C-alpha positions as CSV (number, residue, x, y, z in Angstrom):
1,M,-8.2,-16.4,20.9
2,V,-6.2,-17.2,24.1
3,T,-2.6,-18.3,23.3
4,T,0.5,-19.1,25.3
5,K,3.5,-16.8,25.1
6,V,5.6,-19.7,23.7
7,F,3.0,-20.3,20.9
8,Q,2.8,-16.6,20.2
9,N,6.6,-16.5,19.8
10,Q,6.5,-19.5,17.4
11,I,3.8,-17.8,15.3
12,K,5.8,-14.6,15.1
13,Q,8.9,-16.5,14.1
14,E,7.0,-18.3,11.4
15,A,5.5,-14.9,10.2
16,N,9.0,-13.5,9.9
17,Q,10.1,-16.5,7.8
18,L,7.1,-16.3,5.5
19,K,7.5,-12.6,5.2
20,E,11.1,-13.1,4.0
21,L,9.9,-15.7,1.4
22,V,7.4,-13.2,0.1
23,R,10.0,-10.5,0.0
24,Q,12.4,-12.7,-2.0
25,E,9.6,-13.4,-4.5
26,L,9.2,-9.7,-5.0
27,V,12.9,-8.9,-5.5
28,T,13.5,-11.9,-7.8
29,V,13.7,-10.9,-11.5
30,V,10.9,-12.5,-13.5
31,E,10.3,-12.9,-17.2
32,D,6.6,-12.9,-17.0
33,P,5.3,-9.4,-16.0
34,K,1.7,-10.6,-15.7
35,K,2.5,-13.1,-13.0
36,R,4.4,-10.5,-11.0
37,L,1.6,-8.0,-11.3
38,E,-0.9,-10.6,-10.2
39,Y,1.3,-11.4,-7.2
40,I,1.4,-7.7,-6.2
41,D,-2.3,-7.5,-6.6
42,A,-2.8,-10.5,-4.3
43,I,-0.5,-8.9,-1.7
44,L,-2.6,-5.7,-1.8
45,R,-5.9,-7.6,-1.5
46,L,-4.7,-9.7,1.4
47,G,-3.8,-6.6,3.4
48,V,-0.1,-7.3,3.8
49,A,1.3,-4.7,1.4
50,Y,2.5,-2.4,4.3
51,H,5.3,-4.9,4.9
52,F,6.6,-4.5,1.3
53,E,6.1,-0.9,0.4
54,K,9.7,-0.4,-1.0
55,E,9.7,-3.7,-3.0
56,I,6.3,-3.0,-4.5
57,E,7.3,0.5,-5.4
58,D,10.5,-0.8,-7.1
59,N,8.4,-3.3,-9.1
60,L,5.9,-0.7,-10.2
61,R,8.6,1.7,-11.2
62,K,10.0,-0.9,-13.5
63,F,6.6,-1.4,-15.0
64,C,6.3,2.3,-15.6
65,N,9.7,2.5,-17.2
66,N,8.9,-0.4,-19.5
67,L,5.3,0.6,-20.3
68,Q,5.8,1.7,-23.8
69,S,8.0,-1.2,-24.9
70,D,5.9,-3.8,-23.1
71,D,4.1,-5.9,-25.7
72,C,3.4,-8.9,-23.4
73,Y,-0.2,-10.0,-23.3
74,V,-1.3,-7.1,-25.5
75,D,-4.7,-8.8,-26.1
76,D,-5.1,-9.8,-22.4
77,L,-7.8,-7.6,-20.9
78,H,-7.1,-8.8,-17.4
79,Y,-3.3,-7.8,-17.7
80,V,-3.9,-4.5,-19.4
81,S,-6.6,-3.6,-16.8
82,L,-4.2,-4.5,-14.0
83,R,-1.6,-2.4,-15.6
84,F,-4.1,0.4,-16.1
85,H,-3.1,1.2,-19.6
86,V,-5.5,2.4,-22.3
87,F,-8.5,0.4,-23.3
88,E,-9.2,1.8,-26.7
89,K,-7.7,-1.2,-28.5
90,F,-10.5,-3.4,-27.0
91,K,-13.1,-1.4,-28.9
92,C,-14.6,-1.9,-32.3
93,K,-14.4,0.8,-34.9
94,N,-17.9,2.1,-33.9
95,G,-16.6,2.7,-30.3
96,I,-18.3,-0.2,-28.7
97,F,-16.4,-2.8,-26.7
98,K,-15.8,-6.0,-28.5
99,D,-18.3,-8.8,-28.0
100,C,-15.5,-11.4,-27.6
101,L,-14.6,-9.7,-24.3
102,T,-17.9,-10.8,-22.7
103,S,-16.5,-14.4,-22.2
104,D,-13.3,-13.1,-20.5
105,V,-14.8,-12.9,-17.0
106,Q,-11.6,-12.3,-15.1
107,G,-10.7,-9.6,-17.6
108,L,-14.1,-8.0,-17.2
109,L,-13.7,-8.0,-13.4
110,S,-10.3,-6.3,-13.7
111,L,-11.7,-3.8,-16.2
112,Y,-14.6,-3.0,-13.8
113,E,-12.1,-2.4,-10.9
114,A,-9.9,-0.2,-13.1
115,S,-12.9,1.9,-14.2
116,H,-13.4,3.1,-10.6
117,L,-10.0,5.0,-10.8
118,R,-11.4,7.2,-13.6
119,L,-11.1,10.9,-13.7
120,H,-13.6,13.5,-15.0
121,G,-14.0,13.4,-18.7
122,E,-12.5,9.9,-19.2
123,K,-15.2,8.6,-21.5
124,T,-13.6,5.3,-22.2
125,L,-13.5,4.4,-18.6
126,E,-17.1,5.5,-18.1
127,E,-18.1,3.2,-20.9
128,A,-15.9,0.4,-19.4
129,L,-17.8,0.7,-16.2
130,L,-21.1,0.3,-17.9
131,F,-20.0,-2.5,-20.2
132,S,-18.3,-4.5,-17.4
133,T,-21.1,-4.0,-14.9
134,T,-23.7,-5.2,-17.4
135,H,-21.9,-8.4,-18.3
136,L,-20.6,-9.2,-14.8
137,T,-24.1,-8.8,-13.4
138,S,-25.4,-11.3,-15.9
139,F,-22.6,-13.7,-15.1
140,A,-23.1,-13.4,-11.3
141,T,-26.8,-14.1,-11.5
142,Q,-26.4,-17.2,-13.7
143,S,-23.6,-18.9,-11.9
144,S,-22.9,-20.2,-8.4
145,S,-19.1,-20.5,-8.8
146,S,-16.6,-18.9,-6.5
147,M,-15.9,-16.4,-9.3
148,A,-19.6,-15.4,-9.3
149,E,-19.3,-14.8,-5.5
150,Q,-16.2,-12.6,-6.1
151,I,-18.0,-10.7,-8.8
152,A,-21.1,-10.1,-6.6
153,H,-18.8,-8.9,-3.9
154,S,-17.1,-6.4,-6.3
155,L,-20.3,-5.2,-7.8
156,Q,-21.6,-4.4,-4.3
157,L,-18.5,-2.2,-3.7
158,P,-15.3,-2.0,-5.8
159,L,-11.9,-2.7,-4.3
160,H,-10.9,0.9,-4.5
161,K,-13.6,1.9,-2.1
162,R,-13.3,-1.0,0.5
163,S,-11.8,-0.7,4.0
164,I,-8.5,-2.6,4.1
165,R,-9.0,-4.8,7.1
166,L,-12.5,-6.0,6.2
167,E,-11.4,-6.6,2.6
168,S,-8.3,-8.5,3.6
169,R,-10.5,-10.8,5.8
170,Y,-12.8,-11.5,2.8
171,Q,-9.9,-12.0,0.4
172,I,-8.2,-14.5,2.7
173,S,-11.4,-16.6,2.6
174,F,-11.8,-16.2,-1.1
175,C,-8.1,-17.0,-1.8
176,E,-8.5,-20.4,0.0
177,T,-11.0,-21.4,-2.7
178,N,-8.5,-20.7,-5.5
179,P,-6.5,-23.8,-6.2
180,C,-3.7,-21.7,-7.7
181,H,-3.1,-19.5,-4.7
182,D,0.4,-19.0,-3.3
183,K,0.5,-21.0,-0.1
184,N,3.3,-19.0,1.5
185,L,1.6,-15.7,0.8
186,L,-1.8,-16.9,2.1
187,R,-0.4,-18.4,5.3
188,F,1.6,-15.2,5.9
189,A,-1.6,-13.2,5.4
190,K,-3.5,-15.3,7.9
191,I,-0.9,-15.1,10.6
192,D,-0.4,-11.4,10.0
193,F,-4.1,-10.8,10.3
194,N,-4.3,-12.6,13.6
195,L,-1.2,-10.9,15.0
196,L,-2.7,-7.5,14.1
197,Q,-6.0,-8.5,15.6
198,E,-4.3,-9.2,18.9
199,L,-2.7,-5.8,18.9
200,H,-5.9,-4.1,17.9
201,R,-7.8,-5.8,20.7
202,M,-5.3,-4.6,23.3
203,E,-5.6,-1.1,21.9
204,L,-9.4,-1.2,22.1
205,S,-9.1,-2.4,25.7
206,D,-6.8,0.6,26.5
207,F,-9.2,3.0,24.8
208,T,-12.2,1.7,26.6
209,R,-10.3,2.0,29.9
210,W,-9.4,5.6,29.0
211,S,-13.0,6.4,28.1
212,R,-14.1,5.1,31.5
213,D,-11.3,6.8,33.5
214,F,-11.8,10.1,31.7
215,D,-15.5,9.6,32.4
216,L,-16.7,11.8,29.5
217,I,-20.2,10.4,29.6
218,A,-20.6,10.9,33.4
219,K,-19.8,14.6,32.9
220,L,-23.0,14.9,30.9
221,P,-26.7,14.1,31.7
222,D,-28.0,10.6,31.1
223,N,-29.0,9.7,27.5
224,M,-27.4,12.9,26.2
225,V,-24.7,11.4,24.0
226,R,-23.9,8.1,22.3
227,N,-21.4,5.9,24.2
228,R,-19.6,4.4,21.3
229,A,-16.1,3.3,22.3
230,V,-16.0,0.3,19.9
231,E,-17.5,2.2,17.0
232,T,-15.0,5.0,17.5
233,Y,-12.0,2.6,17.6
234,F,-13.3,0.8,14.5
235,W,-13.3,4.1,12.7
236,S,-9.7,4.8,13.5
237,L,-8.8,1.2,12.5
238,G,-10.3,2.0,9.1
239,T,-8.0,5.0,8.9
240,F,-4.8,3.1,9.7
241,H,-4.3,-0.5,10.8
242,E,-0.5,-0.8,10.6
243,P,1.3,-1.4,13.9
244,Y,3.6,1.6,13.5
245,Y,0.5,3.9,13.6
246,A,-0.5,2.8,17.2
247,N,0.1,6.3,18.6
248,A,-1.9,7.8,15.7
249,R,-4.8,5.6,16.5
250,M,-4.6,6.5,20.2
251,Y,-4.7,10.2,19.6
252,S,-7.4,10.0,16.9
253,N,-9.6,7.8,19.0
254,R,-9.6,10.3,21.9
255,L,-10.2,13.4,19.6
256,F,-12.8,11.6,17.6
257,K,-14.7,10.7,20.8
258,I,-14.7,14.4,21.9
259,I,-16.0,15.7,18.6
260,S,-18.7,13.0,18.6
261,I,-20.0,14.2,21.9
262,I,-19.9,17.8,20.8
263,D,-21.9,16.8,17.7
264,D,-24.5,15.3,19.9
265,I,-24.7,18.4,22.1
266,Y,-25.4,20.6,19.0
267,D,-27.6,17.9,17.4
268,S,-29.9,16.8,20.2
269,Y,-29.5,18.4,23.6
270,G,-28.4,22.0,23.8
271,T,-30.9,24.9,23.5
272,I,-30.0,27.7,21.1
273,E,-29.1,29.9,24.1
274,E,-26.8,27.3,25.6
275,L,-25.2,26.6,22.2
276,I,-24.4,30.3,21.8
277,L,-22.5,30.2,25.1
278,F,-20.8,26.9,24.2
279,T,-19.8,28.1,20.7
280,D,-18.4,31.3,22.1
281,A,-16.4,29.3,24.7
282,I,-14.9,27.1,22.1
283,Q,-13.9,30.1,20.0
284,R,-12.3,31.9,23.0
285,W,-10.7,28.7,24.4
286,D,-10.2,30.1,27.9
287,K,-10.9,28.7,31.4
288,S,-12.6,32.0,32.3
289,C,-15.5,30.8,30.1
290,I,-16.3,27.9,32.4
291,N,-18.6,29.7,34.8
292,E,-20.5,31.3,31.9
293,L,-21.6,27.8,30.7
294,P,-24.7,25.8,31.8
295,C,-23.8,23.5,34.7
296,Y,-23.9,20.3,32.5
297,L,-21.3,21.7,30.1
298,R,-18.8,23.1,32.6
299,S,-17.0,19.9,33.4
300,F,-17.1,18.7,29.8
301,Y,-15.5,22.0,28.6
302,Q,-12.9,21.7,31.3
303,A,-12.2,18.2,30.1
304,I,-11.6,19.5,26.5
305,L,-9.2,22.1,27.7
306,E,-7.3,19.6,29.8
307,T,-7.1,17.1,27.0
308,F,-5.5,19.7,24.7
309,E,-3.2,20.9,27.4
310,E,-1.9,17.3,27.6
311,L,-1.5,17.3,23.8
312,D,0.3,20.6,23.9
313,Q,2.8,19.1,26.4
314,D,3.3,15.9,24.4
315,F,3.9,17.7,21.1
316,L,6.0,20.5,22.6
317,R,8.5,17.8,23.5
318,E,8.4,16.6,19.9
319,K,8.8,20.2,18.7
320,R,5.5,19.7,16.8
321,S,3.2,21.9,18.9
322,Y,1.9,23.4,15.7
323,A,0.1,20.1,15.1
324,V,-2.2,20.6,18.1
325,D,-2.9,24.2,17.0
326,Y,-4.3,22.9,13.7
327,V,-6.6,20.4,15.5
328,R,-7.8,23.2,17.8
329,E,-8.4,25.4,14.8
330,Q,-10.5,22.8,13.1
331,M,-12.5,22.1,16.3
332,R,-13.4,25.8,16.3
333,A,-14.4,25.7,12.7
334,T,-16.4,22.5,13.1
335,C,-18.4,24.0,16.0
336,Q,-19.2,27.0,13.9
337,G,-20.7,24.7,11.3
338,Y,-22.7,22.8,14.0
339,F,-24.0,26.1,15.3
340,Q,-25.1,27.2,11.8
341,E,-27.1,23.9,11.6
342,A,-28.6,24.6,15.0
343,K,-29.7,28.0,14.0
344,W,-31.4,26.6,10.9
345,S,-33.2,24.0,13.1
346,H,-34.2,26.6,15.7
347,H,-35.7,28.9,13.0
348,K,-37.2,25.9,11.2
349,Q,-35.3,26.8,8.0
350,I,-34.4,24.4,5.2
351,P,-31.4,26.0,3.5
352,A,-30.6,25.8,-0.2
353,Y,-28.9,22.5,-1.2
354,E,-25.5,24.0,-2.0
355,D,-25.5,26.3,1.1
356,F,-26.2,23.1,3.1
357,L,-23.3,21.3,1.5
358,K,-20.9,24.3,1.9
359,N,-21.7,24.2,5.7
360,G,-21.7,20.4,5.5
361,V,-17.9,20.4,4.7
362,L,-17.6,21.6,8.4
363,T,-20.4,19.5,9.9
364,S,-19.1,16.3,8.4
365,G,-16.4,16.7,11.0
366,Y,-13.9,15.3,8.5
367,L,-11.6,18.4,8.3
368,Y,-11.1,18.0,12.0
369,T,-10.8,14.2,11.7
370,F,-8.1,14.5,9.0
371,V,-5.8,16.7,11.2
372,A,-6.6,14.6,14.2
373,S,-5.4,11.5,12.3
374,F,-2.2,13.3,11.2
375,L,-1.4,14.1,14.8
376,G,0.3,10.9,15.9
377,M,2.0,10.1,12.5
378,G,5.3,11.6,13.4
379,E,7.5,13.8,11.2
380,I,5.9,12.7,8.0
381,A,2.9,14.8,9.1
382,S,4.8,18.0,8.5
383,K,3.4,21.5,8.8
384,G,2.8,21.3,5.1
385,S,0.4,18.4,5.6
386,F,-1.8,20.3,8.0
387,E,-1.7,23.4,5.7
388,W,-2.8,21.1,2.8
389,I,-6.1,20.5,4.8
390,R,-6.3,24.1,5.9
391,M,-6.0,25.4,2.3
392,N,-9.0,23.2,1.2
393,S,-7.4,20.4,-0.7
394,K,-9.7,19.3,-3.4
395,A,-9.6,15.6,-2.2
396,A,-10.2,16.6,1.4
397,I,-13.3,18.8,0.5
398,A,-14.6,16.0,-1.7
399,S,-14.3,13.5,1.1
400,C,-16.1,15.9,3.5
401,I,-19.0,16.3,1.1
402,F,-19.1,12.6,0.5
403,C,-19.2,12.0,4.3
404,R,-22.0,14.6,4.7
405,L,-24.1,13.0,1.9
406,I,-23.7,9.3,2.8
407,N,-24.5,10.2,6.5
408,D,-27.6,12.0,5.5
409,I,-29.1,9.4,3.2
410,S,-28.5,6.8,5.9
411,S,-30.2,8.7,8.7
412,H,-32.6,11.3,7.3
413,K,-35.8,9.3,8.0
414,H,-34.7,8.8,11.6
415,E,-33.7,12.5,12.0
416,K,-37.0,13.7,10.5
417,E,-38.9,11.7,13.0
418,R,-37.2,13.5,15.9
419,N,-37.5,16.9,14.3
420,H,-33.8,17.2,13.6
421,V,-32.2,19.8,11.3
422,A,-33.0,19.3,7.6
423,T,-30.6,16.9,5.9
424,A,-29.3,17.1,2.3
425,V,-32.3,15.0,1.3
426,E,-34.9,17.5,2.5
427,C,-32.8,20.4,1.1
428,Y,-32.6,18.9,-2.3
429,M,-36.3,17.9,-2.4
430,K,-37.5,21.3,-1.3
431,Q,-35.3,23.2,-3.8
432,F,-35.9,21.1,-6.8
433,G,-39.3,19.5,-6.1
434,T,-38.0,15.9,-6.6
435,S,-39.4,12.7,-5.0
436,E,-37.4,11.0,-2.3
437,E,-36.4,8.2,-4.8
438,E,-35.2,10.7,-7.4
439,T,-33.3,12.6,-4.7
440,Y,-31.5,9.5,-3.6
441,K,-30.3,9.0,-7.2
442,K,-29.1,12.6,-7.5
443,I,-27.3,12.5,-4.2
444,Q,-25.7,9.1,-5.1
445,F,-24.5,10.6,-8.4
446,R,-23.0,13.6,-6.5
447,M,-21.3,11.1,-4.2
448,E,-19.7,9.4,-7.1
449,E,-18.6,12.7,-8.5
450,E,-16.8,13.5,-5.3
451,W,-15.0,10.2,-5.4
452,I,-13.7,11.2,-8.9
453,N,-12.5,14.4,-7.3
454,I,-10.5,12.4,-4.8
455,N,-9.1,10.3,-7.7
456,Q,-8.2,13.5,-9.5
457,E,-5.8,14.6,-6.8
458,M,-4.6,11.1,-6.0
459,L,-3.5,10.5,-9.6
460,Q,-1.8,13.8,-10.3
461,P,1.8,13.4,-11.3
462,T,3.0,15.0,-8.0
463,T,0.8,15.3,-4.9
464,A,1.2,18.2,-2.4
465,V,1.7,15.7,0.5
466,P,3.3,12.3,0.9
467,M,1.1,9.3,-0.1
468,A,1.1,8.2,3.5
469,I,-0.8,11.4,4.4
470,F,-3.0,11.3,1.3
471,N,-4.0,7.7,2.2
472,R,-5.7,9.0,5.4
473,V,-8.1,10.9,3.2
474,I,-8.8,7.8,1.1
475,N,-9.1,5.4,4.0
476,L,-11.4,7.8,5.9
477,S,-13.6,8.0,2.8
478,R,-13.6,4.2,2.5
479,I,-14.6,3.5,6.1
480,L,-17.8,5.5,5.6
481,F,-19.2,2.6,3.4
482,E,-18.9,0.3,6.5
483,Y,-21.0,2.6,8.7
484,Y,-23.6,4.0,6.3
485,Q,-26.0,2.7,3.8
486,I,-29.5,4.0,2.8
487,D,-31.6,3.9,6.0
488,Q,-28.7,2.3,8.0
489,D,-26.6,4.4,10.4
490,G,-24.1,2.0,11.9
491,Y,-22.6,4.5,14.2
492,T,-25.9,5.3,15.9
493,I,-27.5,1.9,15.6
494,S,-24.6,-0.5,16.3
495,K,-26.4,-3.7,15.1
496,Y,-25.6,-2.7,11.6
497,L,-21.9,-2.6,12.4
498,E,-21.6,-5.6,14.8
499,P,-20.9,-8.3,12.2
500,K,-18.1,-6.2,10.6
501,V,-16.5,-5.5,14.0
502,A,-16.7,-9.2,14.7
503,Q,-14.8,-10.1,11.5
504,V,-12.0,-7.8,12.3
505,L,-11.7,-7.8,16.1
506,V,-13.3,-11.0,17.3
507,D,-13.2,-13.8,14.8
508,Y,-9.8,-15.6,14.6
509,V,-8.6,-16.7,11.2
510,P,-7.8,-20.5,11.3
511,I,-4.3,-21.2,10.2
């Protein structure tokens, strides 16, 4: 949307006024804890929680302190689910959820959402998921109300696994249909969405210009790599959308672009002899390697070295040069993983499923992506944050495996047609003799188990890193759902991603 500078200033002024009204609502003492919790839930869903982190934290701390003495709405499934307390009281003596709950649609939806935060061995939440899914599915198919639409949306993918910007765009539209919505909060969410969209558009323009000026694609033969500037930027936007992470997006965009090209070199273009030379050059990280490489890789390798030299200079000034070292280390490890895949492909080997997944932690590219995303986050990304990844955080490894699996079920048919290295699907089918359909189910179950592993570390009483760091792992896991579905690879085939990009970066929210 084209706007005048005067109008933009007016909009920003109104946004600041509305922001203060929302803040005042959060700091005002209320007698009804349910209404306050619902208000916080709305703030989170509408994507503006980053403005009120301290106020929300203060409110939630009060909830925690009063949890044992809080007897408000003790029989309200919606409230108790939002509060994420225990659900045993909603069961009959035989352990089955009470039939009377089936008419509480809002409560069932909250119960369904809460169940996706379960940990291993939490049988009640496993039963809650099955119970709520069954009855919500029935309601959604028998009604055409706005609530039925919201339920269908949640059943497709729960809130815990949704990318923040896309979800906030959906929730803005849904909130408008609710006659009880808070007008100030909704208008603030709309204005804030549009202001962020303007910022993100400018960043995408800068990144596209950098890609063109840096001329990565021109350094390699035609049709060798995927030119995906928009898809790359959209990925970083799923990692962090807040304005104060602009530098982090800039660095992660550039580093993601480089590893994507490297992936294509190993995947589709390089011969095994050329890949031996390239892998060795990456491990040695020395300009003397340039003349040993095939001609088409020399300028690209030079570009990698120059990019990291610039990073070294930037972060030396910040006294955080160690950060670049961690990114360099993960690039080396990722290339070793790619090379192992290339060897399997060259020798026409289909590895054992667990061997494939162990190597898949590297070939997912996510250990590299995690540290690349930390790079521009400032002092909060301390050396300890990078060590957390390096020492194989349970959540980080789970996210890598999830990434590898969702990527493989989205693309394995396409990869099989072009004689690509075996995916997790082929590895599982060969080892266990299962059909393709059964294999999909097994892999999807494993993917769910990895999400529970992420929850496990997220919900520990104390995490090894600040939540701002841990959220990069969660957000990078979430954004995968926007790119990959069974037989749909949105990074390679952009038509699958285009409607989502339009919602976030093109379509203006009417205010």
